[in-house]
DRENDO-1510 file (C-alpha; in Angstrom, 1 decimal, always signed):
<recs>
REC; n; res; u; v; w
REC; 1; MET; -19.3; -17.1; -30.0 .
REC; 2; LEU; -21.5; -14.7; -28.0 .
REC; 3; PRO; -24.6; -13.2; -29.7 .
REC; 4; LEU; -24.9; -9.5; -29.4 .
REC; 5; PRO; -27.1; -8.4; -26.5 .
REC; 6; ALA; -30.7; -7.6; -27.4 .
REC; 7; PRO; -31.3; -3.9; -28.1 .
REC; 8; SER; -33.0; -1.7; -25.5 .
REC; 9; ALA; -36.8; -1.9; -25.3 .
REC; 10; ALA; -37.3; +1.2; -27.4 .
REC; 11; GLU; -35.0; -0.1; -30.1 .
REC; 12; GLY; -36.4; -3.6; -29.9 .
REC; 13; ASP; -39.9; -2.3; -30.9 .
REC; 14; ARG; -38.5; -0.9; -34.1 .
REC; 15; LEU; -39.2; -3.1; -37.1 .
REC; 16; PRO; -36.4; -3.8; -39.6 .
REC; 17; VAL; -36.5; -1.3; -42.4 .
REC; 18; SER; -34.7; -0.7; -45.6 .
REC; 19; LEU; -32.1; +1.9; -46.5 .
REC; 20; ARG; -32.6; +3.6; -49.9 .
REC; 21; LEU; -31.1; +6.0; -52.3 .
REC; 22; GLU; -33.7; +7.5; -54.7 .
REC; 23; GLY; -32.1; +9.2; -57.7 .
REC; 24; ALA; -29.2; +10.3; -55.5 .
REC; 25; GLY; -26.2; +12.1; -56.8 .
REC; 26; ILE; -23.5; +14.3; -55.3 .
REC; 27; ARG; -21.4; +17.1; -56.9 .
REC; 28; ILE; -18.2; +18.4; -55.3 .
REC; 29; ASP; -16.3; +21.4; -56.8 .
REC; 30; GLY; -18.4; +21.3; -59.9 .
REC; 31; ARG; -17.9; +17.6; -60.6 .
REC; 32; TRP; -20.5; +14.8; -60.2 .
REC; 33; LEU; -19.0; +11.9; -58.2 .
REC; 34; VAL; -22.2; +9.9; -58.5 .
REC; 35; ARG; -25.3; +10.7; -60.5 .
REC; 36; ASP; -28.9; +9.4; -60.4 .
REC; 37; ALA; -28.3; +6.3; -58.2 .
REC; 38; SER; -31.3; +4.4; -56.9 .
REC; 39; LEU; -30.8; +1.2; -54.8 .
REC; 40; GLU; -32.2; -0.4; -51.7 .
REC; 41; ILE; -30.4; -2.1; -48.9 .
REC; 42; LEU; -32.8; -4.6; -47.2 .
REC; 43; PRO; -32.6; -6.5; -43.9 .
REC; 44; GLY; -31.5; -10.1; -44.1 .
REC; 45; ARG; -29.5; -9.4; -47.3 .
REC; 46; VAL; -25.8; -8.8; -48.1 .
REC; 47; THR; -25.5; -6.2; -50.8 .
REC; 48; ALA; -22.1; -5.7; -52.5 .
REC; 49; LEU; -21.0; -2.7; -54.5 .
REC; 50; VAL; -18.5; -3.5; -57.2 .
REC; 51; GLY; -16.6; -1.5; -59.9 .
REC; 52; PRO; -13.2; -0.3; -60.9 .
REC; 53; ASN; -11.2; +2.0; -58.6 .
REC; 54; GLY; -12.7; +5.4; -58.6 .
REC; 55; SER; -16.1; +4.2; -59.9 .
REC; 56; GLY; -18.1; +5.6; -57.0 .
REC; 57; LYS; -18.4; +2.7; -54.5 .
REC; 58; SER; -17.1; +4.6; -51.5 .
REC; 59; THR; -19.2; +7.7; -52.5 .
REC; 60; VAL; -22.4; +5.6; -52.5 .
REC; 61; LEU; -21.5; +4.2; -49.1 .
REC; 62; ARG; -21.0; +7.6; -47.7 .
REC; 63; LEU; -24.4; +8.7; -49.1 .
REC; 64; LEU; -26.0; +5.7; -47.6 .
REC; 65; ALA; -24.3; +6.4; -44.2 .
REC; 66; GLY; -25.5; +10.0; -44.2 .
REC; 67; LEU; -21.8; +11.2; -44.1 .
REC; 68; TRP; -22.4; +13.1; -47.3 .
REC; 69; ARG; -25.8; +14.7; -48.2 .
REC; 70; PRO; -26.9; +14.3; -51.8 .
REC; 71; THR; -26.9; +17.2; -54.2 .
REC; 72; GLU; -29.8; +15.6; -56.0 .
REC; 73; GLY; -32.3; +12.9; -55.0 .
REC; 74; ARG; -32.5; +11.7; -51.4 .
REC; 75; ALA; -31.5; +9.0; -48.9 .
REC; 76; THR; -34.1; +7.4; -46.6 .
REC; 77; ILE; -34.3; +4.8; -43.9 .
REC; 78; GLY; -37.8; +3.4; -43.7 .
REC; 79; ASP; -40.1; +6.2; -44.6 .
REC; 80; GLN; -37.8; +8.9; -43.1 .
REC; 81; GLY; -35.5; +11.1; -45.1 .
REC; 82; PHE; -32.1; +11.8; -43.6 .
REC; 83; ASP; -32.9; +15.5; -43.3 .
REC; 84; GLY; -35.4; +14.7; -40.6 .
REC; 85; LEU; -32.9; +12.8; -38.5 .
REC; 86; THR; -30.1; +14.0; -36.2 .
REC; 87; ARG; -26.6; +12.8; -36.6 .
REC; 88; ARG; -27.0; +10.8; -33.3 .
REC; 89; GLU; -30.2; +9.2; -34.6 .
REC; 90; LEU; -28.5; +8.2; -37.8 .
REC; 91; ALA; -25.5; +6.8; -35.9 .
REC; 92; ARG; -27.7; +4.6; -33.8 .
REC; 93; ARG; -29.3; +3.1; -36.9 .
REC; 94; ILE; -26.5; +3.0; -39.5 .
REC; 95; THR; -22.8; +2.2; -38.8 .
REC; 96; PHE; -20.0; +2.7; -41.3 .
REC; 97; VAL; -16.6; +1.0; -41.3 .
REC; 98; PRO; -14.1; +3.0; -43.5 .
REC; 99; GLN; -11.3; +1.5; -45.6 .
REC; 100; ASP; -8.6; +3.6; -44.0 .
REC; 101; THR; -7.8; +2.1; -40.6 .
REC; 102; ARG; -5.2; +4.6; -39.4 .
REC; 103; VAL; -5.8; +5.8; -35.8 .
REC; 104; ASP; -3.6; +8.7; -34.8 .
REC; 105; PHE; -4.1; +8.4; -31.0 .
REC; 106; ALA; -3.0; +5.7; -28.6 .
REC; 107; PHE; -6.4; +4.3; -27.6 .
REC; 108; THR; -6.6; +0.7; -26.5 .
REC; 109; VAL; -8.6; -1.7; -28.6 .
REC; 110; ARG; -11.3; -1.8; -26.0 .
REC; 111; ASP; -11.5; +2.0; -26.0 .
REC; 112; ILE; -12.1; +2.0; -29.8 .
REC; 113; VAL; -14.8; -0.7; -29.6 .
REC; 114; ALA; -16.5; +1.2; -26.8 .
REC; 115; MET; -16.8; +4.3; -29.1 .
REC; 116; GLY; -19.5; +2.3; -30.9 .
REC; 117; ARG; -21.7; +2.9; -27.9 .
REC; 118; HIS; -21.4; +6.7; -28.0 .
REC; 119; PRO; -24.6; +7.3; -30.0 .
REC; 120; HIS; -26.5; +5.6; -27.2 .
REC; 121; LEU; -25.1; +7.7; -24.4 .
REC; 122; GLY; -26.1; +11.2; -23.4 .
REC; 123; ARG; -23.5; +14.0; -22.7 .
REC; 124; PHE; -21.5; +13.1; -19.6 .
REC; 125; GLU; -23.4; +9.8; -19.3 .
REC; 126; SER; -21.4; +6.8; -18.1 .
REC; 127; PRO; -21.7; +3.4; -19.9 .
REC; 128; THR; -24.3; +1.0; -18.4 .
REC; 129; PRO; -24.0; -2.8; -18.0 .
REC; 130; VAL; -25.9; -3.1; -21.3 .
REC; 131; ASP; -23.2; -1.1; -23.0 .
REC; 132; ALA; -20.4; -3.2; -21.3 .
REC; 133; ALA; -22.1; -6.4; -22.5 .
REC; 134; ALA; -22.4; -5.0; -26.1 .
REC; 135; ILE; -18.7; -4.1; -26.1 .
REC; 136; GLU; -17.6; -7.5; -24.9 .
REC; 137; ALA; -19.8; -9.4; -27.3 .
REC; 138; ALA; -18.5; -7.3; -30.2 .
REC; 139; ILE; -14.9; -8.0; -29.2 .
REC; 140; GLU; -15.6; -11.7; -29.1 .
REC; 141; ARG; -17.5; -11.8; -32.4 .
REC; 142; ALA; -14.7; -10.0; -34.2 .
REC; 143; ASP; -12.1; -12.4; -32.7 .
REC; 144; ILE; -10.0; -9.6; -31.1 .
REC; 145; GLY; -10.2; -10.6; -27.5 .
REC; 146; HIS; -6.4; -11.2; -27.4 .
REC; 147; LEU; -5.9; -7.6; -28.6 .
REC; 148; ALA; -8.4; -5.9; -26.3 .
REC; 149; ASP; -5.7; -4.2; -24.1 .
REC; 150; ARG; -3.3; -3.4; -26.8 .
REC; 151; LEU; -2.8; +0.1; -28.2 .
REC; 152; VAL; -4.6; +0.3; -31.5 .
REC; 153; ASN; -1.8; +2.3; -33.2 .
REC; 154; GLU; +0.6; -0.7; -32.6 .
REC; 155; LEU; -1.5; -3.1; -34.5 .
REC; 156; SER; -1.2; -4.2; -38.1 .
REC; 157; GLY; -3.6; -2.9; -40.8 .
REC; 158; GLY; -5.6; -6.2; -40.7 .
REC; 159; GLU; -5.9; -6.2; -37.0 .
REC; 160; ARG; -7.1; -2.5; -37.0 .
REC; 161; GLN; -9.7; -3.5; -39.6 .
REC; 162; ARG; -11.1; -6.1; -37.3 .
REC; 163; VAL; -11.2; -3.6; -34.4 .
REC; 164; LEU; -13.3; -1.2; -36.5 .
REC; 165; ILE; -15.6; -4.0; -37.4 .
REC; 166; ALA; -16.0; -4.8; -33.7 .
REC; 167; ARG; -16.8; -1.1; -33.1 .
REC; 168; SER; -19.6; -1.2; -35.7 .
REC; 169; LEU; -21.0; -4.3; -34.0 .
REC; 170; ALA; -21.0; -2.6; -30.6 .
REC; 171; THR; -23.3; +0.1; -32.1 .
REC; 172; GLN; -26.0; -2.5; -32.6 .
REC; 173; ALA; -27.2; -0.6; -35.7 .
REC; 174; GLU; -29.8; -1.9; -38.0 .
REC; 175; VAL; -27.6; -1.3; -41.1 .
REC; 176; ILE; -23.9; -2.1; -41.4 .
REC; 177; LEU; -21.9; -0.4; -44.2 .
REC; 178; LEU; -18.3; -1.4; -44.9 .
REC; 179; ASP; -15.8; +0.0; -47.4 .
REC; 180; GLU; -13.4; -2.8; -48.5 .
REC; 181; PRO; -13.5; -4.6; -45.1 .
REC; 182; THR; -11.3; -7.4; -46.3 .
REC; 183; SER; -8.6; -5.4; -48.0 .
REC; 184; SER; -6.1; -5.8; -45.2 .
REC; 185; LEU; -7.1; -9.2; -44.0 .
REC; 186; ASP; -5.4; -12.6; -44.5 .
REC; 187; VAL; -7.4; -15.4; -46.1 .
REC; 188; ASP; -8.6; -16.9; -42.8 .
REC; 189; HIS; -9.9; -13.7; -41.4 .
REC; 190; THR; -11.4; -12.7; -44.7 .
REC; 191; LEU; -13.5; -15.8; -44.6 .
REC; 192; ASP; -14.4; -15.2; -41.0 .
REC; 193; THR; -15.4; -11.6; -41.7 .
REC; 194; LEU; -17.6; -12.5; -44.6 .
REC; 195; ALA; -19.2; -15.4; -42.7 .
REC; 196; LEU; -19.8; -13.0; -39.8 .
REC; 197; LEU; -21.6; -10.5; -42.1 .
REC; 198; ARG; -23.7; -13.3; -43.5 .
REC; 199; GLU; -24.5; -14.4; -39.9 .
REC; 200; LEU; -25.6; -10.9; -39.0 .
REC; 201; THR; -28.1; -10.8; -41.9 .
REC; 202; GLY; -29.6; -13.9; -40.4 .
REC; 203; GLU; -30.3; -11.8; -37.3 .
REC; 204; GLY; -32.1; -9.2; -39.3 .
REC; 205; LYS; -29.3; -6.8; -40.1 .
REC; 206; ALA; -28.9; -5.1; -43.4 .
REC; 207; VAL; -25.3; -5.3; -44.7 .
REC; 208; ALA; -23.8; -3.4; -47.7 .
REC; 209; LEU; -20.1; -3.4; -48.5 .
REC; 210; ALA; -17.7; -2.4; -51.3 .
REC; 211; LEU; -15.6; -5.3; -52.6 .
REC; 212; HIS; -13.1; -5.8; -55.4 .
REC; 213; ASP; -13.1; -9.6; -55.2 .
REC; 214; LEU; -15.9; -10.6; -57.6 .
REC; 215; ASN; -15.6; -14.2; -56.6 .
REC; 216; ALA; -16.2; -13.3; -53.0 .
REC; 217; VAL; -19.2; -11.2; -54.1 .
REC; 218; ALA; -20.6; -14.2; -56.1 .
REC; 219; ARG; -20.2; -16.4; -53.1 .
REC; 220; TRP; -21.3; -14.2; -50.2 .
REC; 221; ALA; -23.6; -11.5; -51.6 .
REC; 222; ASP; -27.3; -11.7; -52.3 .
REC; 223; TYR; -27.5; -8.4; -54.3 .
REC; 224; ALA; -25.0; -6.4; -56.1 .
REC; 225; GLY; -24.6; -2.9; -57.6 .
REC; 226; LEU; -22.2; -2.4; -60.5 .
REC; 227; LEU; -20.7; +1.1; -60.7 .
REC; 228; ASN; -18.5; +2.7; -63.4 .
REC; 229; GLU; -17.4; +6.3; -63.5 .
REC; 230; GLY; -20.1; +7.4; -61.0 .
REC; 231; ASP; -22.9; +5.6; -62.9 .
REC; 232; LEU; -24.8; +2.8; -61.2 .
REC; 233; GLN; -25.1; +0.6; -64.3 .
REC; 234; ALA; -26.8; -2.4; -62.8 .
REC; 235; PHE; -28.5; -3.3; -59.5 .
REC; 236; GLY; -30.2; -6.6; -58.7 .
REC; 237; PRO; -29.6; -10.2; -57.7 .
REC; 238; VAL; -25.9; -11.0; -57.8 .
REC; 239; HIS; -26.1; -13.6; -60.5 .
REC; 240; GLU; -27.8; -11.1; -62.8 .
REC; 241; VAL; -25.3; -8.3; -62.1 .
REC; 242; LEU; -22.2; -10.5; -62.6 .
REC; 243; ARG; -23.1; -11.5; -66.1 .
REC; 244; GLU; -20.3; -11.3; -68.6 .
REC; 245; GLU; -22.0; -8.7; -70.8 .
REC; 246; LEU; -22.1; -6.4; -67.8 .
REC; 247; VAL; -18.8; -7.1; -66.2 .
REC; 248; GLU; -16.5; -7.3; -69.2 .
REC; 249; PRO; -16.9; -3.7; -70.6 .
REC; 250; VAL; -16.7; -2.1; -67.1 .
REC; 251; PHE; -13.5; -3.9; -66.1 .
REC; 252; SER; -12.0; -4.2; -69.6 .
REC; 253; VAL; -11.6; -8.0; -69.2 .
REC; 254; GLN; -12.8; -11.2; -70.6 .
REC; 255; VAL; -14.7; -13.4; -68.1 .
REC; 256; GLU; -14.4; -17.2; -68.0 .
REC; 257; ARG; -16.7; -19.2; -65.7 .
REC; 258; LEU; -15.2; -22.4; -64.2 .
REC; 259; HIS; -16.3; -24.8; -61.5 .
REC; 260; SER; -14.1; -25.9; -58.6 .
REC; 261; ALA; -13.7; -29.5; -57.5 .
REC; 262; ARG; -16.4; -28.8; -54.9 .
REC; 263; GLY; -18.8; -27.5; -57.6 .
REC; 264; ALA; -18.4; -23.8; -56.7 .
REC; 265; LYS; -18.7; -21.4; -59.6 .
REC; 266; THR; -15.4; -19.4; -60.1 .
REC; 267; LEU; -14.8; -16.4; -62.3 .
REC; 268; VAL; -11.5; -16.2; -64.1 .
REC; 269; PHE; -10.5; -12.9; -65.7 .
REC; 270; HIS; -8.3; -12.4; -68.8 .
REC; 271; ARG; -7.0; -9.2; -70.2 .
REC; 272; ARG; -8.3; -8.0; -73.5 .
REC; 273; ASN; -5.5; -7.8; -75.9 .
REC; 274; GLY; -5.3; -4.4; -77.6 .
REC; 275; GLU; -8.8; -3.3; -76.4 .
REC; 276; ARG; -9.6; -0.9; -73.6 .
REC; 277; THR; -13.1; +0.1; -72.6 .
REC; 278; GLY; -14.9; +1.5; -69.5 .
REC; 279; SER; -12.7; +3.6; -67.3 .
REC; 280; GLU; -9.6; +2.9; -69.4 .
REC; 281; SER; -11.1; +4.4; -72.6 .
REC; 282; ARG; -11.0; +8.0; -71.6 .
REC; 283; GLY; -8.1; +8.7; -73.9 .
REC; 284; ARG; -6.3; +11.0; -71.6 .
REC; 285; SER; -3.0; +9.1; -71.8 .
REC; 286; HIS; -0.5; +8.7; -74.6 .
REC; 287; LEU; +1.0; +5.7; -72.7 .
REC; 288; GLU; +0.1; +2.1; -73.5 .
REC; 289; GLN; +2.2; +1.1; -70.4 .
REC; 290; SER; +4.6; +3.3; -68.6 .
REC; 291; PRO; +7.7; +1.5; -67.5 .
REC; 292; ILE; +9.4; +2.0; -64.2 .
REC; 293; HIS; +12.3; +4.4; -64.7 .
REC; 294; GLU; +15.1; +3.8; -62.2 .
REC; 295; ILE; +17.9; +6.3; -61.8 .
REC; 296; PRO; +21.1; +4.9; -60.1 .
REC; 297; ARG; +21.8; +6.0; -56.6 .
REC; 298; GLN; +24.8; +8.3; -56.4 .
REC; 299; GLU; +26.1; +9.6; -53.1 .
REC; 300; GLY; +25.9; +13.3; -52.6 .
REC; 301; GLU; +24.7; +14.2; -56.1 .
REC; 302; LEU; +21.5; +16.2; -56.6 .
REC; 303; LYS; +19.3; +15.2; -59.5 .
REC; 304; LYS; +17.8; +17.2; -62.3 .
REC; 305; ILE; +14.9; +15.1; -63.4 .
REC; 306; ARG; +12.6; +15.6; -66.4 .
REC; 307; VAL; +9.1; +16.2; -65.2 .
REC; 308; GLN; +6.1; +14.8; -67.0 .
REC; 309; ASP; +2.5; +15.6; -66.2 .
REC; 310; GLY; +1.4; +12.6; -64.1 .
REC; 311; GLN; +4.5; +11.3; -62.3 .
REC; 312; LEU; +5.6; +9.7; -59.0 .
REC; 313; PHE; +9.2; +10.3; -57.9 .
REC; 314; ILE; +10.5; +7.9; -55.2 .
REC; 315; CYS; +13.6; +9.2; -53.4 .
REC; 316; GLN; +15.8; +6.5; -52.0 .
REC; 317; GLY; +17.4; +8.8; -49.5 .
REC; 318; CYS; +21.0; +8.0; -50.5 .
REC; 319; CYS; +22.3; +11.6; -50.2 .
REC; 320; CYS; +21.1; +12.4; -46.7 .
REC; 321; GLY; +21.6; +8.9; -45.5 .
REC; 322; ARG; +18.4; +8.7; -43.6 .
REC; 323; THR; +18.0; +5.0; -44.2 .
REC; 324; ASP; +21.4; +4.6; -42.3 .
REC; 325; ARG; +20.0; +6.3; -39.2 .
REC; 326; GLY; +17.4; +3.9; -38.0 .
REC; 327; PHE; +14.7; +4.5; -40.5 .
REC; 328; THR; +13.0; +1.6; -42.3 .
REC; 329; ALA; +13.8; +1.6; -46.0 .
REC; 330; ILE; +11.1; +2.8; -48.4 .
REC; 331; PRO; +9.2; -0.3; -49.6 .
REC; 332; LEU; +10.4; -0.3; -53.2 .
REC; 333; ASP; +9.3; -3.8; -53.9 .
REC; 334; GLU; +5.7; -3.0; -52.9 .
REC; 335; PHE; +5.8; +0.1; -55.2 .
REC; 336; LYS; +6.9; -2.0; -58.1 .
REC; 337; GLN; +4.5; -4.9; -57.5 .
REC; 338; GLN; +1.4; -2.7; -57.1 .
REC; 339; TRP; +2.5; -0.7; -60.1 .
REC; 340; LYS; +2.2; -3.9; -62.2 .
REC; 341; ASP; -1.2; -4.6; -60.8 .
REC; 342; ARG; -2.7; -1.1; -61.2 .
REC; 343; SER; -4.3; +0.4; -64.3 .
REC; 344; ILE; -2.6; +3.7; -63.5 .
REC; 345; ARG; +0.6; +2.5; -65.1 .
REC; 346; ARG; -1.0; +3.4; -68.4 .
REC; 347; ARG; -1.5; +7.0; -67.4 .
REC; 348; PHE; +1.2; +7.8; -64.9 .
REC; 349; HIS; +5.0; +7.6; -64.8 .
REC; 350; LEU; +7.0; +6.0; -61.9 .
REC; 351; THR; +10.5; +7.1; -61.3 .
REC; 352; ILE; +12.7; +5.6; -58.6 .
REC; 353; SER; +15.6; +8.0; -58.1 .
REC; 354; GLY; +18.6; +8.8; -56.1 .
REC; 355; CYS; +18.5; +11.9; -53.9 .
REC; 356; LEU; +16.2; +14.6; -55.1 .
REC; 357; GLY; +17.7; +17.2; -52.8 .
REC; 358; PRO; +19.1; +17.7; -49.3 .
REC; 359; CYS; +15.8; +17.4; -47.6 .
REC; 360; ASP; +16.9; +15.6; -44.4 .
REC; 361; MET; +13.7; +13.6; -44.6 .
REC; 362; ALA; +13.2; +9.8; -44.7 .
REC; 363; ASN; +11.3; +7.9; -47.4 .
REC; 364; VAL; +10.1; +10.8; -49.6 .
REC; 365; VAL; +7.7; +10.6; -52.6 .
REC; 366; LEU; +6.9; +13.4; -54.9 .
REC; 367; VAL; +3.5; +13.4; -56.7 .
REC; 368; ASN; +3.2; +15.6; -59.7 .
REC; 369; PHE; -0.1; +16.1; -61.6 .
REC; 370; ARG; -1.7; +18.8; -63.6 .
REC; 371; GLY; +1.2; +21.2; -62.9 .
REC; 372; GLN; +1.0; +20.8; -59.1 .
REC; 373; SER; +3.2; +18.8; -56.7 .
REC; 374; THR; +3.1; +17.6; -53.2 .
REC; 375; TRP; +5.8; +15.9; -51.1 .
REC; 376; LEU; +4.9; +12.9; -49.0 .
REC; 377; HIS; +7.3; +11.6; -46.4 .
REC; 378; SER; +7.8; +8.7; -43.9 .
REC; 379; ILE; +6.5; +6.2; -46.4 .
REC; 380; ASN; +7.6; +3.0; -44.7 .
REC; 381; ASP; +5.0; +0.3; -45.1 .
REC; 382; PRO; +2.8; -1.3; -47.8 .
REC; 383; GLU; -0.3; +0.5; -46.5 .
REC; 384; ASP; +1.4; +3.8; -47.3 .
REC; 385; VAL; +2.0; +2.6; -50.9 .
REC; 386; THR; -1.7; +1.5; -51.2 .
REC; 387; ARG; -2.8; +5.0; -50.0 .
REC; 388; ILE; -0.5; +6.7; -52.5 .
REC; 389; TYR; -1.8; +4.7; -55.4 .
REC; 390; ASP; -5.4; +5.1; -54.3 .
REC; 391; TYR; -4.8; +8.9; -54.1 .
REC; 392; VAL; -3.3; +8.9; -57.6 .
REC; 393; GLU; -6.3; +6.9; -59.0 .
REC; 394; GLU; -8.7; +9.4; -57.4 .
REC; 395; MET; -7.0; +12.3; -59.1 .
REC; 396; LEU; -7.0; +10.5; -62.5 .
REC; 397; PHE; -10.7; +9.8; -62.0 .
REC; 398; ALA; -11.3; +13.5; -61.2 .
REC; 399; ASP; -8.9; +14.6; -64.0 .
REC; 400; ARG; -7.6; +17.3; -61.7 .
REC; 401; TRP; -5.2; +17.9; -58.8 .
REC; 402; LEU; -6.6; +16.9; -55.4 .
REC; 403; PRO; -5.0; +17.4; -52.0 .
REC; 404; PRO; -3.6; +14.2; -50.4 .
REC; 405; PRO; -5.8; +12.4; -47.9 .
REC; 406; ASP; -5.2; +12.8; -44.2 .
REC; 407; GLY; -3.4; +9.4; -43.9 .
REC; 408; LEU; -0.5; +10.7; -45.9 .
REC; 409; ARG; +2.1; +12.9; -44.3 .
REC; 410; GLN; +3.0; +16.1; -46.3 .
REC; 411; ARG; +6.0; +18.4; -46.2 .
REC; 412; HIS; +6.3; +21.8; -48.0 .
REC; 413; PHE; +9.3; +22.2; -50.3 .
REC; 414; GLN; +10.4; +24.8; -52.8 .
REC; 415; ARG; +10.8; +24.0; -56.5 .
REC; 416; TYR; +13.7; +25.4; -58.4 .
REC; 417; LEU; +13.4; +25.2; -62.2 .
REC; 418; ALA; +16.7; +24.6; -63.9 .
REC; 419; ASP; +17.8; +24.4; -67.6 .
REC; 420; SER; +14.2; +24.3; -68.9 .
REC; 421; ILE; +10.7; +24.6; -67.6 .
REC; 422; ASP; +10.2; +20.9; -67.5 .
REC; 423; GLN; +13.2; +20.1; -65.2 .
REC; 424; LEU; +13.3; +20.6; -61.5 .
REC; 425; GLN; +15.7; +20.4; -58.6 .
REC; 426; CYS; +14.3; +20.3; -55.1 .
REC; 427; VAL; +15.6; +21.6; -51.8 .
REC; 428; LEU; +13.9; +21.9; -48.4 .
REC; 429; ASP; +12.2; +25.2; -47.8 .
REC; 430; ARG; +14.4; +26.7; -45.1 .
</recs>
């Protein structure tokens, strides 16, 4: 495996420095996403951010990356506040790998990795041999050499994730921030990625990442921050943060510590019977567990469906017959499986229906919350399902309607109320 080329002389003279949040918080539309967070990301250390969905992990990473400026407190790298640095200066020193790997344009993998060198190039400046060497080394370290000439929008989610990690390596930044970098990876590449991040800390890099797998955190991280509902409840050495008395109330689980045959410590989680704490104790739901409501498919019959505040409608497309015209069927099994694994099943309804109206669209999902609705279409793979559920969880955390993220495709429909205010029948806005 090739090491990354040495930084330029000017960058090589720079001593490794820490990245800090000091009492930082951010408020958007009158709501605090994170409040009074203080933590330090040090060179030579893997720092993991953990917490339930919607707890603020991604927000903290965006504050650390300088993508969002704090409403209160400040972010610093070394002794410099972010306000005194340009966007290009920050991009040379801090690189961020997002969770969403969707790329809308047909760039090759090599083109995407080469974008990691943009902060080092002036306007209209061509890449140098140093840039080319950094790009090739990053491709090899991320194990994507066999993909280098492929179009990135033809790759799987896991492959795209590795491409974005390679792009971050090409930047040669001092700090690497990653939002759920292993969420789309298989076991082998998950281990490779975490081992690579550990290797980078041995070269003086500072690494911080959001992870859901607490066992991976226990094995690979040095420090951890535990977040819940925008509050950084603990920060310190990982063995101190992952204590039962801290983890159990945040995740609403019981923790059992076991040892593997090789002597590794393993955390086993058990649901608490009849008890909900942390993010599940807000009391905004009358549901203990919302079942999946399936309405039989009936050719050519429009549906009048009772609407509840907090509901997903999945249209199987049986009326318009779109699934018979070359479109991949909507991934119902993935919707059902993730529904069982997600806490939103206590606070949202899932309805799998026959045709909701003559929309002439494929794979349509209607999201209804707080009296507002949006239609999403072309939902054809498990990543789309994950994005939809993440979107719903974000709204539940905010307790208000939010526009869908860019990765989900929207279509505008009319709503026609029928029989009573809480029933609807939908047709395409013509």
